[in-house]
C-alpha positions as CSV (number, residue, x, y, z in Angstrom):
1,Y,-65.8,134.5,-182.0
2,L,-65.8,133.0,-178.6
3,A,-63.1,130.5,-179.5
4,S,-60.8,133.3,-180.7
5,T,-61.6,135.7,-177.9
6,T,-61.4,133.4,-174.8
7,P,-57.6,132.8,-174.9
8,T,-56.9,136.5,-175.0
9,L,-59.4,137.1,-172.2
10,V,-57.9,134.4,-170.0
11,Q,-54.4,135.8,-170.6
12,S,-55.4,139.3,-169.8
13,L,-57.1,138.2,-166.5
14,A,-54.1,136.1,-165.6
15,S,-51.8,139.1,-166.3
16,R,-54.0,141.4,-164.3
17,Y,-54.0,138.9,-161.4
18,R,-50.2,138.7,-161.5
19,G,-50.0,142.5,-161.4
20,G,-49.1,143.1,-165.0
21,V,-45.5,143.1,-166.4
22,K,-42.5,144.4,-164.5
23,I,-41.4,147.8,-165.9
24,L,-37.6,148.0,-165.5
25,K,-36.9,151.5,-166.8
26,V,-38.6,154.4,-168.4
27,V,-36.3,156.6,-170.5
28,T,-37.3,160.0,-172.0
29,V,-35.6,160.5,-175.3
30,D,-33.4,163.6,-175.4
31,D,-34.2,166.2,-178.0
32,M,-37.4,164.5,-179.1
33,E,-40.5,166.0,-177.5
34,D,-42.8,163.6,-175.7
35,C,-40.9,160.5,-176.8
36,L,-40.4,157.7,-174.3
37,E,-38.7,154.3,-174.3
38,L,-40.2,151.7,-172.0
39,H,-38.1,148.8,-170.8
40,V,-40.2,145.8,-169.7
41,S,-38.9,142.6,-168.1
42,V,-39.2,139.6,-170.4
43,D,-38.2,135.9,-170.3
44,P,-35.0,135.2,-172.3
45,T,-36.9,132.7,-174.4
46,A,-39.4,135.3,-175.5
47,H,-36.6,137.7,-176.2
48,A,-34.8,135.1,-178.4
49,L,-38.1,134.8,-180.3
50,L,-38.2,138.5,-180.7
51,V,-34.5,139.2,-181.7
52,D,-33.6,136.0,-183.5
53,D,-36.8,134.8,-185.1
54,H,-38.5,137.6,-186.9
55,P,-38.1,141.3,-186.0
56,S,-40.8,143.9,-186.6
57,K,-43.0,142.3,-184.0
58,F,-45.6,144.2,-182.0
59,V,-47.4,143.6,-178.7
60,K,-50.7,144.9,-177.4
61,L,-50.5,147.0,-174.3
62,C,-53.4,147.5,-171.8
63,V,-53.3,150.0,-168.9
64,P,-56.6,149.6,-167.2
65,K,-56.1,152.8,-165.2
66,I,-56.1,154.7,-168.6
67,S,-58.2,152.5,-170.9
68,V,-59.5,148.9,-171.0
69,V,-58.7,148.8,-174.8
70,W,-55.6,147.0,-175.9
71,H,-53.3,149.2,-178.0
72,P,-50.6,147.9,-180.4
73,F,-46.9,149.0,-180.0
74,T,-43.9,147.9,-182.0
75,V,-41.2,146.3,-179.9
76,Y,-37.6,145.6,-180.2
77,G,-34.9,143.9,-178.2
78,H,-31.2,144.4,-177.8
79,P,-29.0,141.4,-178.6
80,L,-26.8,142.0,-175.5
81,D,-29.8,142.3,-173.1
82,P,-31.9,139.1,-173.2
83,T,-34.2,140.0,-170.4
84,T,-35.6,143.3,-171.6
85,L,-38.2,144.2,-174.2
86,R,-38.3,147.8,-175.4
87,I,-41.1,149.9,-176.6
88,L,-40.5,153.3,-178.1
89,F,-43.4,155.7,-178.6
90,R,-44.3,159.4,-178.9
91,A,-47.2,160.8,-177.0
92,V,-49.5,162.1,-179.7
93,G,-53.0,160.7,-179.1
94,P,-55.2,160.6,-176.0
95,F,-54.0,157.1,-174.9
96,T,-50.2,157.7,-175.5
97,K,-50.4,161.1,-173.8
98,Q,-51.9,159.6,-170.7
99,L,-49.5,156.6,-170.8
100,Y,-46.6,159.0,-171.1
101,S,-47.8,161.0,-168.1
102,S,-48.4,158.0,-165.9
103,L,-45.1,156.3,-166.8
104,V,-43.0,159.3,-165.9
105,A,-44.9,159.7,-162.6
106,H,-43.5,158.1,-159.4
107,E,-46.2,155.5,-159.1
108,R,-46.5,153.5,-162.4
109,P,-49.8,152.0,-163.4
110,V,-50.4,148.2,-163.8
111,T,-49.4,147.5,-167.4
112,M,-50.4,144.3,-169.2
113,V,-48.7,143.0,-172.4
114,D,-50.2,140.6,-174.9
115,G,-48.2,139.3,-177.9
116,F,-45.9,138.8,-179.9
117,Y,-47.6,139.5,-183.2
118,R,-45.6,139.7,-186.4
119,S,-45.6,140.8,-190.0
120,G,-43.7,139.2,-192.9
121,D,-40.1,138.2,-192.6
122,H,-38.5,141.5,-193.7
123,C,-34.9,140.2,-193.0
124,Q,-35.3,137.3,-195.4
125,E,-36.8,139.7,-198.0
126,A,-33.8,142.1,-197.5
127,L,-31.3,139.3,-198.0
128,N,-32.8,138.5,-201.4
129,H,-31.9,141.9,-202.8
130,D,-28.6,143.6,-203.8
131,H,-29.4,147.0,-202.3
132,V,-32.0,147.8,-199.6
133,S,-33.3,151.2,-198.7
134,I,-35.2,151.7,-195.4
135,V,-37.3,154.8,-194.9
136,A,-38.6,155.6,-191.5
137,G,-40.2,158.7,-189.9
138,G,-40.1,159.6,-186.2
139,V,-40.7,156.7,-183.8
140,A,-41.5,154.5,-186.8
141,I,-37.8,153.7,-186.6
142,T,-38.6,151.2,-183.8
143,P,-39.3,148.1,-185.9
144,F,-36.1,148.6,-187.9
145,F,-33.8,148.4,-184.8
146,S,-34.4,144.6,-184.6
147,M,-34.6,144.2,-188.4
148,I,-31.2,145.7,-189.0
149,N,-29.5,143.8,-186.1
150,T,-31.0,140.5,-187.3
151,T,-30.1,141.2,-191.0
152,L,-26.5,142.0,-190.0
153,R,-26.2,138.8,-187.9
154,A,-27.6,136.8,-190.8
155,L,-25.1,138.3,-193.2
156,A,-22.3,137.5,-190.8
157,N,-23.5,133.9,-190.5
158,R,-23.7,133.5,-194.2
159,K,-20.2,134.9,-194.6
160,A,-18.8,132.6,-192.0
161,A,-20.5,129.6,-193.7
162,E,-19.2,130.9,-197.1
163,V,-22.8,131.0,-198.5
164,E,-23.3,133.3,-201.4
165,Q,-25.3,136.4,-200.5
166,N,-27.1,139.0,-202.6
167,L,-27.2,141.9,-200.1
168,R,-24.4,144.4,-200.8
169,S,-25.7,147.5,-199.1
170,M,-28.4,148.7,-196.8
171,T,-29.2,152.4,-196.4
172,L,-31.4,153.8,-193.6
173,Y,-33.2,157.1,-194.2
174,W,-34.7,158.5,-191.0
175,S,-36.6,161.7,-190.9
176,C,-37.7,163.6,-187.7
177,R,-39.2,167.0,-187.1
178,E,-36.5,167.8,-184.6
């Protein structure tokens, strides 16, 4: 337990000492109540890992002013903006409601990020099928932003290399209350 906990503790203390991550921009999402997109400064190498390696990654966020507990958030990056990590969330629980309020305030709290963590390689799995349907609800669309970009880029690379490909169509179904 100590061996697995110590690196995370050291990283969080170092992040706190440095003042957390740099928040570049906070964007409230029009027509979606209590939804917010957080833009955080990131090293281009980390961004390349996020966008080019395996999408559907998540980070853990800690805002000591609100809670000392680390909370997971799905992240995505934009291929044309290699210095920004984006987090999209809706304020529904106690932590995200307080996070939303503090991020839209003039003085933003110290925010620490730990990660990237990842799930399976969804892009490679999609490329192995003829037709792919993606179903997302609300802000759960977030992990699919990177996945779709990465899958389209992989398809373009395969086409340029004249490699046979299985994937013929990809359909996204996105449902929101609004």
